GUDOVEX-67006 format. One record per residue (C-alpha): x, y, z; residue in one letter. Coordinates in Angstrom, 2 decimals. Layout:
// GUDOVEX-67006
X; Y; Z; A
...
// end
This chain:
// GUDOVEX-67006
-142.08; -40.57; 93.63; M
-141.38; -36.83; 93.73; L
-142.79; -34.80; 90.87; L
-139.39; -33.47; 89.78; N
-138.02; -37.02; 89.69; T
-140.93; -38.19; 87.57; R
-140.55; -35.20; 85.24; L
-136.88; -36.01; 84.87; S
-137.73; -39.60; 83.93; I
-140.29; -38.37; 81.40; W
-137.90; -35.88; 79.82; L
-135.09; -38.45; 79.60; N
-137.46; -41.00; 78.08; S
-138.68; -38.49; 75.49; V
-135.12; -37.52; 74.63; Q
-134.05; -41.16; 74.37; N
-137.15; -41.86; 72.32; G
-136.07; -39.27; 69.77; F
-132.56; -40.70; 69.75; V
-133.91; -44.23; 69.19; M
-135.84; -42.99; 66.15; T
-132.74; -41.28; 64.74; L
-132.17; -43.93; 62.01; P
-135.68; -43.32; 60.70; I
-135.09; -39.55; 60.89; I
-131.87; -39.90; 58.89; I
-133.72; -42.00; 56.32; L
-136.44; -39.34; 56.07; G
-133.85; -36.54; 55.79; S
-132.07; -38.26; 52.91; I
-135.33; -39.09; 51.15; A
-136.58; -35.52; 51.49; L
-133.22; -34.17; 50.27; S
-133.47; -36.33; 47.15; I
-136.98; -35.02; 46.51; L
-135.70; -31.41; 46.60; Q
-132.69; -31.87; 44.30; I
-134.64; -31.60; 40.99; P
-135.54; -28.01; 41.88; Q
-131.91; -27.05; 41.26; L
-131.77; -28.60; 37.78; S
-135.07; -30.21; 36.76; P
-133.85; -31.30; 33.34; D
-130.75; -33.22; 34.46; H
-131.67; -34.61; 37.87; L
-135.21; -35.76; 37.27; N
-135.08; -39.57; 37.66; H
-138.69; -40.73; 38.14; P
-137.82; -44.11; 39.69; K
-135.42; -42.63; 42.24; L
-137.88; -39.87; 43.09; L
-140.68; -42.40; 43.51; Q
-138.59; -44.52; 45.89; I
-137.59; -41.38; 47.80; A
-141.27; -40.41; 48.05; S
-142.20; -43.83; 49.45; W
-139.35; -43.72; 51.97; L
-140.28; -40.18; 53.01; H
-143.84; -41.30; 53.73; Q
-142.57; -44.40; 55.55; A
-140.25; -42.35; 57.78; S
-141.40; -38.76; 58.33; Y
-144.92; -39.85; 57.45; G
-144.94; -42.26; 60.42; L
-142.72; -40.26; 62.79; M
-145.38; -39.85; 65.48; S
-146.06; -43.57; 65.40; L
-142.41; -44.60; 65.74; T
-141.94; -41.99; 68.47; L
-144.85; -43.41; 70.46; T
-143.24; -46.83; 70.30; I
-139.76; -45.57; 71.24; A
-140.84; -43.39; 74.18; I
-143.18; -46.02; 75.60; S
-140.51; -48.71; 75.34; Y
-137.86; -46.53; 77.00; K
-140.17; -45.40; 79.81; L
-141.36; -48.98; 80.41; S
-137.78; -50.20; 80.60; T
-136.86; -47.52; 83.16; V
-139.82; -48.39; 85.40; Y
-139.25; -52.13; 84.99; K
-135.82; -51.93; 86.60; Y
-136.65; -49.08; 88.97; K
-139.58; -50.91; 90.58; Y
-138.56; -54.50; 89.67; L
-141.84; -55.02; 87.81; L
-142.60; -58.27; 86.05; D
-143.86; -57.00; 82.70; F
-142.69; -56.85; 79.12; S
-141.79; -53.37; 77.74; P
-142.67; -54.67; 74.27; I
-146.22; -55.52; 75.33; I
-146.58; -52.12; 77.03; N
-145.43; -50.50; 73.80; T
-148.14; -52.26; 71.80; T
-150.78; -50.98; 74.24; I
-149.52; -47.38; 73.81; S
-149.47; -47.98; 70.05; F
-153.12; -49.02; 70.06; A
-154.12; -46.00; 72.17; C
-152.32; -43.57; 69.85; F
-153.94; -45.01; 66.73; I
-157.30; -44.75; 68.49; G
-156.71; -41.04; 69.26; I
-155.81; -40.29; 65.63; I
-158.94; -42.15; 64.49; L
-161.05; -40.03; 66.82; I
-159.57; -36.82; 65.37; D
-159.31; -37.69; 61.69; H
-161.19; -40.92; 60.98; N
-160.55; -41.83; 57.30; V
-157.51; -39.54; 57.03; D
-155.62; -41.37; 59.78; T
-152.65; -42.53; 57.68; I
-151.82; -38.93; 56.73; N
-151.79; -37.80; 60.38; Q
-149.10; -40.14; 61.69; L
-146.22; -37.81; 60.80; G
-144.82; -34.67; 62.40; V
-148.25; -33.07; 62.84; K
-149.14; -35.48; 65.65; S
-145.84; -35.54; 67.58; I
-147.34; -33.66; 70.54; A
-150.12; -36.25; 70.82; K
-147.58; -39.07; 70.49; A
-145.46; -37.81; 73.39; I
-148.42; -37.26; 75.71; I
-150.11; -40.53; 74.77; C
-146.98; -42.65; 75.29; S
-146.30; -41.11; 78.72; I
-149.89; -41.32; 80.02; I
-150.56; -44.88; 78.82; T
-147.23; -46.15; 80.18; T
-147.88; -44.50; 83.54; E
-151.30; -46.19; 83.68; L
-149.74; -49.57; 82.87; I
-147.12; -49.11; 85.59; V
-149.88; -48.11; 88.02; F
-151.68; -51.42; 87.30; F
-148.57; -53.46; 88.01; Y
-147.34; -51.50; 91.03; R
-150.75; -51.66; 92.71; K
-150.90; -55.38; 91.89; K
-154.18; -54.98; 90.03; L
-152.80; -57.53; 87.57; V
-153.30; -61.08; 88.83; R
-153.01; -64.59; 87.33; L
-149.71; -65.25; 89.13; N
-150.77; -68.86; 89.60; F
-149.86; -69.38; 85.92; L
-146.23; -68.32; 86.44; R
-144.90; -71.88; 86.69; H
-147.47; -73.47; 84.38; E
-146.56; -71.72; 81.12; V
-143.38; -70.22; 79.67; N
-142.43; -66.65; 80.55; H
-143.54; -65.00; 77.30; D
-147.02; -66.52; 77.46; I
-147.29; -65.63; 81.15; H
-146.31; -62.00; 80.40; S
-148.88; -61.79; 77.61; A
-151.69; -63.21; 79.76; I
-150.59; -60.99; 82.64; H
-150.98; -57.91; 80.41; A
-154.51; -58.70; 79.22; C
-156.28; -56.65; 81.89; L
-154.31; -53.38; 81.34; P
-154.49; -54.00; 77.57; A
-158.28; -53.95; 77.83; I
-158.88; -51.32; 80.49; V
-156.27; -48.67; 79.63; I
-157.27; -48.11; 75.98; P
-160.91; -47.76; 77.03; F
-159.95; -45.24; 79.72; I
-157.61; -43.28; 77.41; T
-159.94; -43.08; 74.41; L
-162.96; -42.48; 76.62; G
-161.41; -39.43; 78.28; F
-159.95; -38.12; 75.03; Y
-163.17; -38.41; 73.05; S
-165.09; -36.71; 75.87; T
-162.70; -33.83; 76.53; L
-160.86; -33.16; 73.25; F
-162.94; -34.49; 70.36; N
-163.83; -31.82; 67.76; N
-161.65; -29.23; 69.49; T
-159.27; -26.89; 67.67; D
-156.91; -26.00; 70.50; I
-153.55; -26.65; 68.80; L
-154.26; -24.53; 65.73; S
-155.11; -21.52; 67.95; R
-151.96; -21.51; 70.11; I
-149.61; -19.47; 67.90; I
-152.32; -17.07; 66.57; P
-153.20; -16.38; 70.21; F
-149.63; -15.21; 70.92; F
-148.96; -13.20; 67.76; I
-152.38; -11.61; 67.25; G
-153.89; -10.40; 63.97; E
-151.49; -10.26; 61.00; V
-151.29; -7.33; 58.57; N
-152.20; -8.92; 55.22; L
-150.39; -6.31; 53.11; A
-147.00; -6.39; 54.89; E
-147.06; -9.64; 56.86; G
-145.79; -10.09; 60.38; L
-144.60; -7.04; 62.32; S
-141.24; -7.00; 64.12; F
-142.87; -7.93; 67.45; I
-144.95; -10.66; 65.81; Q
-141.97; -12.14; 63.98; S
-139.97; -12.15; 67.23; T
-142.80; -13.95; 69.05; I
-143.26; -16.45; 66.20; L
-139.57; -17.36; 66.05; V
-139.33; -17.63; 69.85; T
-142.42; -19.85; 70.14; V
-141.21; -21.96; 67.20; N
-137.84; -22.56; 68.89; Q
-139.31; -23.25; 72.33; I
-141.69; -25.82; 70.85; V
-138.72; -27.53; 69.18; W
-136.81; -27.57; 72.47; L
-139.61; -29.53; 74.12; T
-139.32; -32.21; 71.45; G
-142.46; -31.24; 69.55; I
-142.18; -30.54; 65.83; H
-143.56; -26.98; 65.29; P
-145.43; -28.29; 62.27; S
-147.87; -29.80; 64.76; S
-148.88; -26.20; 65.56; L
-148.15; -24.29; 62.34; I
-149.13; -26.66; 59.55; E
-152.61; -27.27; 60.96; I
-153.68; -23.91; 59.51; D
-150.78; -21.71; 58.32; P
-153.19; -19.09; 56.92; T
-153.87; -17.99; 60.51; R
-150.18; -17.22; 60.97; I
-148.76; -16.03; 57.65; Y
-150.19; -13.50; 55.26; S
-151.58; -15.23; 52.14; P
-150.90; -12.14; 50.02; V
-148.05; -12.88; 47.59; E
-146.66; -9.34; 47.73; T
-146.37; -9.32; 51.54; A
-142.67; -8.96; 52.32; V
-142.60; -10.41; 55.81; F
-144.44; -13.57; 54.90; S
-143.51; -17.20; 55.20; R
-140.84; -16.94; 52.47; Q
-139.00; -14.26; 54.45; F
-138.59; -16.58; 57.45; F
-137.62; -19.53; 55.28; D
-134.92; -17.45; 53.58; T
-133.36; -15.49; 56.42; Y
-134.49; -17.02; 59.75; A
-134.26; -20.77; 59.16; H
-130.83; -21.12; 57.57; L
-130.34; -24.88; 57.67; G
-133.68; -25.30; 59.39; G
-135.27; -23.90; 62.54; A
-132.58; -22.37; 64.74; G
-130.30; -21.22; 61.91; S
-128.57; -24.56; 62.31; T
-126.10; -24.10; 59.45; L
-124.12; -22.13; 62.04; G
-124.32; -25.10; 64.40; L
-123.25; -27.36; 61.53; L
-120.05; -25.35; 61.16; I
-119.40; -25.80; 64.89; C
-119.95; -29.56; 64.61; L
-117.46; -29.89; 61.78; L
-114.84; -28.24; 64.04; R
-115.81; -30.22; 67.16; A
-113.41; -32.09; 69.44; R
-115.59; -35.20; 69.66; M
-115.47; -37.55; 66.71; Q
-119.19; -38.32; 67.10; L
-120.08; -34.67; 66.61; H
-117.88; -34.39; 63.53; R
-119.59; -37.44; 62.06; K
-123.06; -36.06; 62.77; I
-121.98; -32.79; 61.17; G
-120.78; -34.67; 58.08; G
-124.02; -36.62; 57.81; Y
-126.07; -33.45; 58.28; A
-124.44; -31.47; 55.45; I
-126.78; -32.72; 52.73; L
-130.05; -32.45; 54.71; P
-128.88; -29.12; 56.18; G
-128.32; -27.73; 52.69; A
-132.05; -28.19; 52.10; F
-133.00; -26.72; 55.49; N
-133.78; -30.14; 56.98; I
-132.37; -29.98; 60.51; N
-134.03; -32.93; 62.24; E
-130.76; -34.85; 62.12; L
-129.05; -32.15; 64.20; L
-132.00; -31.55; 66.52; I
-132.48; -35.22; 67.34; F
-128.92; -36.41; 66.79; G
-126.92; -34.08; 69.05; I
-129.65; -33.66; 70.47; P
-130.89; -30.08; 70.87; I
-134.13; -31.20; 72.55; I
-134.00; -30.53; 76.31; F
-130.39; -29.42; 75.87; N
-129.81; -26.64; 78.40; R
-126.47; -25.75; 76.82; Y
-127.73; -25.17; 73.28; L
-131.17; -23.75; 74.17; A
-130.00; -20.12; 74.27; I
-128.20; -20.06; 70.88; P
-131.00; -22.13; 69.34; F
-133.41; -19.32; 70.23; I
-131.06; -16.34; 69.86; V
-129.46; -17.21; 66.49; A
-132.67; -17.10; 64.40; P
-133.83; -14.00; 66.29; L
-130.58; -12.24; 65.35; V
-130.67; -13.33; 61.70; T
-134.34; -12.38; 61.39; T
-133.79; -8.97; 62.99; T
-130.76; -8.15; 60.84; L
-132.53; -9.21; 57.65; A
-135.60; -7.16; 58.56; R
-133.48; -4.08; 59.30; I
-131.60; -4.33; 55.99; F
-134.82; -4.87; 54.03; I
-136.60; -1.94; 55.68; E
-133.55; 0.29; 55.09; M
-133.56; -0.65; 51.41; G
-130.14; -2.32; 51.41; Y
-131.57; -5.78; 50.77; L
-134.19; -6.23; 48.03; P
-136.58; -9.11; 48.59; F
-138.96; -10.94; 46.23; E
-140.91; -13.43; 48.37; P
-142.54; -15.40; 45.58; S
-139.35; -16.88; 44.11; T
-138.15; -19.17; 46.94; S
-139.56; -21.85; 49.24; S
-138.63; -23.40; 52.60; W
-136.53; -26.20; 51.05; N
-134.51; -24.04; 48.66; T
-130.86; -24.31; 49.79; P
-129.25; -21.32; 51.48; A
-127.20; -19.09; 49.18; I
-129.47; -20.16; 46.30; I
-132.60; -18.93; 48.10; S
-130.78; -15.67; 48.86; G
-129.87; -15.27; 45.20; Y
-133.41; -16.04; 44.00; L
-134.93; -13.60; 46.51; S
-132.38; -10.79; 46.55; S
-129.72; -11.48; 43.90; G
-126.02; -11.68; 44.74; Y
-126.61; -9.34; 47.67; T
-128.93; -11.92; 49.21; G
-126.39; -14.74; 48.82; S
-123.63; -12.67; 50.40; I
-125.95; -11.58; 53.19; F
-126.94; -15.19; 53.89; Q
-123.25; -16.17; 54.14; C
-122.78; -13.37; 56.68; L
-125.81; -14.54; 58.68; L
-124.51; -18.13; 58.72; I
-121.16; -16.95; 60.11; L
-122.95; -14.83; 62.72; I
-125.07; -17.80; 63.81; S
-121.91; -19.96; 64.02; A
-120.31; -17.30; 66.25; A
-123.41; -17.34; 68.47; I
-123.40; -21.15; 68.76; Y
-119.64; -21.62; 69.24; W
-119.11; -20.66; 72.94; P
-122.23; -22.56; 74.02; F
-121.30; -25.56; 71.90; F
-117.77; -25.63; 73.37; K
-119.19; -25.61; 76.89; K
-121.67; -28.35; 75.98; Y
-118.96; -30.52; 74.43; E
-116.66; -30.01; 77.41; S
-119.46; -31.13; 79.72; Q
-120.08; -34.20; 77.55; L
-116.40; -35.10; 77.61; I
-116.29; -34.61; 81.37; K
-119.40; -36.75; 81.85; Q
-118.07; -39.40; 79.47; K
-114.77; -39.51; 81.37; D
-116.65; -39.84; 84.64; S
-118.81; -42.66; 83.25; N
-115.76; -44.37; 81.81; T
-113.89; -44.22; 85.13; K
-116.93; -45.61; 86.91; S
-117.27; -48.50; 84.43; M
-113.54; -49.24; 84.58; I
-113.84; -49.40; 88.36; K
-116.79; -51.80; 88.03; D
-114.84; -53.99; 85.58; L
-112.00; -54.29; 88.09; C
-114.30; -56.15; 90.48; N
-112.55; -59.54; 91.03; P
-115.92; -61.28; 91.38; D
-117.15; -60.13; 87.94; L
-117.84; -62.95; 85.47; H
-116.73; -61.58; 82.11; F
-118.15; -64.44; 80.02; H
-121.64; -63.73; 81.36; K
-121.19; -59.96; 81.19; L
-120.29; -60.01; 77.49; M
-123.67; -61.58; 76.67; K
-125.75; -58.96; 78.49; R
-127.42; -55.87; 77.05; Q
-126.31; -53.25; 79.55; T
-124.13; -50.11; 79.27; P
-121.34; -51.91; 81.14; L
-121.54; -54.90; 78.79; A
-121.58; -52.59; 75.76; E
-118.50; -50.79; 77.09; F
-116.81; -54.14; 77.63; C
-117.57; -55.25; 74.06; R
-116.24; -51.94; 72.75; Q
-113.00; -52.50; 74.68; L
-112.77; -55.94; 73.12; Q
-113.11; -54.44; 69.64; T
-110.62; -51.66; 70.40; D
-108.11; -54.12; 71.84; M
-108.09; -56.18; 68.66; K
-107.89; -53.10; 66.42; E
-105.11; -51.42; 68.43; Q
-103.12; -54.58; 69.09; F
-99.41; -54.01; 68.46; G
-96.42; -52.08; 69.76; E
-98.05; -48.69; 69.15; E
-100.59; -49.16; 71.97; C
-99.27; -52.22; 73.84; F
-95.97; -52.49; 75.68; S
-94.21; -54.56; 78.30; M
-93.30; -53.12; 81.69; H
-91.08; -54.72; 84.31; Y
-91.41; -54.64; 88.09; Q
-88.23; -55.41; 90.05; P
-88.13; -58.23; 92.58; K
-86.00; -57.42; 95.61; I
-84.21; -59.76; 98.02; N
-83.77; -59.23; 101.75; C
-80.66; -57.14; 101.04; K
-82.71; -54.77; 98.84; R
-80.95; -56.00; 95.70; E
-82.76; -56.47; 92.38; I
-82.50; -60.18; 91.63; I
-85.41; -60.68; 89.25; A
-88.38; -58.96; 87.60; S
-91.93; -59.63; 86.56; E
-93.02; -58.81; 83.00; A
-96.40; -57.05; 82.90; L
-98.26; -56.03; 79.77; I
-99.74; -52.53; 79.49; R
-102.34; -51.13; 77.09; W
-102.55; -47.38; 76.50; R
-105.86; -46.67; 74.79; H
-105.63; -43.54; 72.56; P
-108.85; -42.10; 74.00; Q
-109.25; -43.77; 77.40; L
-105.66; -43.85; 78.57; G
-104.23; -46.81; 80.49; N
-106.60; -49.78; 80.73; I
-105.94; -52.00; 83.77; P
-104.63; -55.47; 82.82; P
-107.23; -57.08; 85.09; C
-109.80; -55.81; 82.59; I
-108.32; -56.47; 79.17; F
-106.76; -59.80; 80.14; I
-110.16; -61.00; 81.37; N
-111.77; -59.73; 78.16; I
-109.13; -61.51; 76.07; A
-109.89; -64.72; 77.98; E
-113.50; -64.66; 76.77; T
-112.43; -65.77; 73.29; D
-109.41; -67.07; 71.38; E
-107.65; -63.69; 71.42; F
-105.90; -64.61; 74.68; I
-103.67; -66.99; 72.70; H
-102.63; -64.27; 70.24; K
-102.04; -61.85; 73.10; L
-100.01; -64.44; 75.02; G
-97.79; -65.21; 72.04; N
-97.11; -61.49; 71.55; W
-96.16; -61.14; 75.24; I
-93.75; -64.08; 75.01; N
-92.01; -62.75; 71.90; N
-91.81; -59.21; 73.28; Q
-90.35; -60.43; 76.57; C
-87.67; -62.46; 74.78; M
-86.71; -59.39; 72.70; K
-86.44; -57.31; 75.85; D
-84.43; -59.95; 77.72; I
-81.99; -60.14; 74.80; K
-81.65; -56.34; 74.87; L
-81.04; -56.46; 78.63; M
-78.29; -59.00; 78.05; K
-76.70; -56.67; 75.49; E
-76.71; -54.01; 78.21; N
-74.83; -56.34; 80.59; N
-77.94; -57.29; 82.56; I
-77.81; -61.05; 82.17; D
-78.07; -62.24; 85.75; N
-81.77; -61.45; 86.37; L
-84.60; -63.90; 86.00; Q
-87.76; -62.62; 84.28; V
-91.18; -63.97; 85.26; A
-93.69; -64.16; 82.40; I
-97.38; -64.42; 83.25; N
-99.53; -66.96; 81.48; V
-103.28; -67.41; 81.59; S
-104.46; -70.93; 82.44; P
-106.47; -70.80; 79.19; I
-103.21; -70.50; 77.23; Q
-102.04; -73.80; 78.70; L
-104.99; -75.54; 77.05; T
-103.58; -74.78; 73.58; S
-101.95; -77.95; 72.20; P
-99.04; -75.93; 70.82; S
-98.39; -73.66; 73.81; F
-95.44; -75.46; 75.39; F
-93.75; -76.15; 72.06; K
-94.19; -72.53; 70.96; D
-92.95; -71.21; 74.31; F
-89.74; -73.23; 74.15; L
-89.21; -72.31; 70.49; S
-89.54; -68.63; 71.35; C
-86.91; -68.91; 74.11; I
-84.51; -70.79; 71.86; E
-85.06; -68.40; 68.93; R
-83.68; -65.53; 71.01; Y
-80.97; -67.74; 72.60; N
-82.17; -67.08; 76.17; I
-80.92; -69.44; 78.92; P
-83.86; -71.43; 80.25; H
-83.01; -70.71; 83.87; N
-83.52; -66.98; 83.22; K
-87.21; -67.57; 82.57; I
-89.96; -68.18; 85.11; E
-93.46; -69.16; 84.00; L
-95.99; -67.55; 86.31; E
-99.42; -69.20; 86.33; I
-102.23; -67.04; 87.64; T
-105.30; -68.40; 89.37; E
-107.74; -65.94; 87.79; S
-109.34; -68.84; 85.93; Q
-110.14; -72.39; 87.03; R
-107.53; -74.63; 85.41; L
-108.47; -78.19; 84.57; Q
-105.19; -80.03; 84.94; L
-105.15; -82.53; 82.08; T
-102.36; -85.02; 81.51; D
-101.15; -82.91; 78.56; E
-100.85; -79.76; 80.70; I
-99.03; -81.57; 83.52; I
-96.70; -83.14; 80.97; K
-96.02; -79.77; 79.34; G
-95.27; -78.01; 82.64; I
-92.99; -80.87; 83.67; S
-91.14; -80.51; 80.35; L
-90.48; -76.84; 81.07; L
-89.16; -77.72; 84.53; S
-86.82; -80.30; 83.04; E
-85.43; -77.61; 80.72; K
-84.61; -75.42; 83.74; G
-87.57; -73.03; 83.54; I
-88.94; -72.35; 87.01; T
-92.67; -72.46; 87.71; I
-94.44; -69.90; 89.89; A
-98.02; -69.86; 91.16; V
-99.41; -66.33; 91.42; D
-102.04; -65.22; 93.96; D
-101.53; -68.45; 95.87; F
-104.45; -69.42; 98.08; G
-107.00; -67.13; 96.43; M
-108.14; -69.46; 93.65; G
-109.51; -72.96; 93.34; Y
-106.53; -75.15; 92.61; T
-103.53; -73.91; 94.61; S
-102.89; -77.16; 96.46; L
-103.69; -79.22; 93.37; K
-100.87; -77.42; 91.56; Y
-98.39; -78.40; 94.26; L
-99.14; -82.11; 94.02; K
-99.38; -82.21; 90.21; S
-96.10; -80.59; 89.13; F
-92.98; -79.01; 90.59; K
-93.66; -75.46; 91.84; V
-90.53; -73.36; 92.46; N
-92.16; -70.12; 93.58; T
-95.27; -69.25; 95.54; I
-96.47; -65.65; 95.27; K
-98.60; -64.34; 98.09; L
-101.78; -62.59; 97.03; D
-101.54; -58.84; 97.63; G
-104.74; -58.80; 99.66; S
-102.98; -61.01; 102.22; I
-99.82; -58.92; 102.32; V
-101.64; -55.64; 103.00; K
-102.92; -57.01; 106.34; D
-99.63; -58.46; 107.52; V
-99.14; -55.76; 110.17; I
-102.59; -55.87; 111.72; T
-103.69; -59.50; 111.41; S
-102.21; -62.35; 113.46; D
-104.01; -64.87; 111.26; I
-102.30; -63.45; 108.16; V
-98.94; -63.73; 109.91; K
-99.59; -67.41; 110.66; E
-100.64; -68.06; 107.06; I
-97.44; -66.48; 105.71; I
-95.30; -68.30; 108.28; R
-96.89; -71.61; 107.27; S
-96.37; -70.94; 103.56; L
-92.76; -70.05; 104.27; S
-92.24; -73.44; 105.88; S
-93.97; -75.07; 102.90; L
-91.73; -73.37; 100.32; T
-88.60; -74.25; 102.30; K
-89.63; -77.90; 102.32; S
-90.08; -77.65; 98.53; M
-86.72; -75.86; 98.15; D
-88.67; -72.96; 96.67; G
-89.17; -69.23; 97.14; K
-91.94; -67.23; 98.79; L
-92.59; -63.89; 97.07; V
-94.61; -61.08; 98.67; A
-96.41; -58.62; 96.37; E
-97.86; -55.19; 97.14; W
-95.19; -54.21; 99.64; V
-95.86; -50.54; 100.35; E
-93.71; -49.52; 103.34; N
-90.71; -50.38; 105.49; E
-92.79; -51.86; 108.30; E
-94.38; -54.40; 105.96; Q
-90.99; -55.20; 104.46; F
-89.38; -55.93; 107.84; E
-92.37; -57.96; 109.01; Q
-92.39; -60.10; 105.83; L
-88.65; -60.80; 106.22; I
-89.23; -62.01; 109.77; S
-92.01; -64.31; 108.54; L
-89.73; -66.00; 106.02; G
-90.39; -64.33; 102.66; C
-87.50; -64.49; 100.17; N
-88.41; -61.91; 97.53; Q
-90.46; -58.75; 97.49; F
-92.08; -56.46; 94.96; Q
-94.35; -53.48; 95.29; G
-94.63; -49.69; 95.24; A
-92.18; -49.39; 98.16; Y
-89.38; -50.48; 95.84; F
-90.63; -49.66; 92.34; S
-93.81; -49.65; 90.33; M
-93.74; -51.46; 86.96; P
-91.61; -49.39; 84.57; I
-90.88; -49.58; 80.87; N
-87.97; -51.61; 79.53; R
-85.51; -48.76; 79.11; D
-86.14; -47.39; 82.60; D
-85.79; -50.88; 84.03; F
-82.45; -51.33; 82.28; I
-81.26; -48.03; 83.78; T
-82.47; -48.99; 87.26; L
-80.99; -52.49; 87.10; A
-77.66; -51.14; 85.83; S
-77.37; -48.78; 88.80; K
-78.33; -51.52; 91.23; N
// end
């Protein structure tokens, strides 16, 4: 595999790992926010039990962030390789191996203090450990160093996977911990990285302008790679910040004027999120208000995410540089007084400005927040536009995949894939949006040999508010996976009868309307009774209705179904078989009940000009329908040549784009009136 491809897989896995840990991050953000609230009003908001629970949850979330990240990244990376190389291993087992290696590394570094090192301080180690150990595991399986395949058919799959993983589970931790203890044990590399870049700090004044610029830039770049800067800064902050309380440009200065909402001046980004086009971004912005008020920005960084985000990287670096520079200029010019000892990193913006610089500080912080929002806005708009474009592209691709006639929707709905998830979301949306606001009936004219409109086919349409028109071949198949198809079918029948009555009121009472029915609907004990009741309720003549049975599903012809269809025929309702010859039971239909109309499948019609075999099929079906005293209808007629050829082969009725696409009721009434 090319290096850039592998790097891309690593970066995507790390990013997805952070996203997968987002619930834990949200939990930690809320817990930490609760812990900071008493600082605003210690006498009124100090609830010991709530604070104790918040403290426990903070330790269980942020305190174990490196651990959960190791698990998430390893699982995601293992899953990618499993399907990329068709490897027979369990991502869960691989994750436990990475887990063991990471704990071993922390034990090497900290021994008895291990539990306190599983939080943000060890994120860099977690990322590297999860990638390296997973790559080693994949190497074992790809090179077929893992044996014991003779057990595959002797034990169940889970036991076989566990036994299969024993060799890498033994060898890889020994290799990983052996190398780490030899090369990195008792080293102090991480704590020296930032001091190396910024140099010696002036104890009396704090960081110089150049040093503060370097510190903010390094801090933001580290964040962008998915590593919490605490893993570099909190190891030994005395090497970075001046410990002298009177030093102006100390840690408190950066907490007050650089990190407004957290690293990256993300309160400005929060404003952009609240004004976003995408509902997801507005929700994330709403959730992030409380943590952001206390300068906790992990929810934004991991939730949008900012990590590895090429669109938001520039404002994420530039915004805090601008706010820091402006604050420094105003302080040095004497316009902004600053008392560093009265605020801390988690003091909310506006309040921290007031505590440090009075009302001037609060006003100045508001100005800086607006400036950071202005910096983020054009980049955020471009990022959101790209997301919408990508989402639209993915949606179109999945809709195309769902239109595959060979797709088994019942099996698909049970899978855990993006396509299956999209399908389940469509199912939920369909049920929530069901009604005349999003669903409507369209009508496609049926033409005779003289080009006269003599009938129409009723076709349901669904206009999704976000996705636009959803093809019926998708949502009908989805509806057929559960009982909703019966509710949908009843709505179609009632809507068609309303429309037919309206057509009659507009002097269009000589056209027959074909109503499609799913074979699954016929299995309902009350279908035939309800169908007749619906017709009679609207006082529609029975001979103006045609029941069109599609062959999209295998229909088990029970005695009740045959009896029900025969009852409809006796009432004068004609029976049509759609897509004749493409399903399982076409001929069985003909011998079981009276069929008045056979509709040629469109895939046959499209080849009528070029294929002699197709011509013979149509000619034979024409003879069959004549012997049955029935009609042969050709769909998908697209040009004059096809039309003339189909007439010569014996077709009676025609429908397709050459005459008219399906149109709404009012347009159909207008067209039929003119005809």
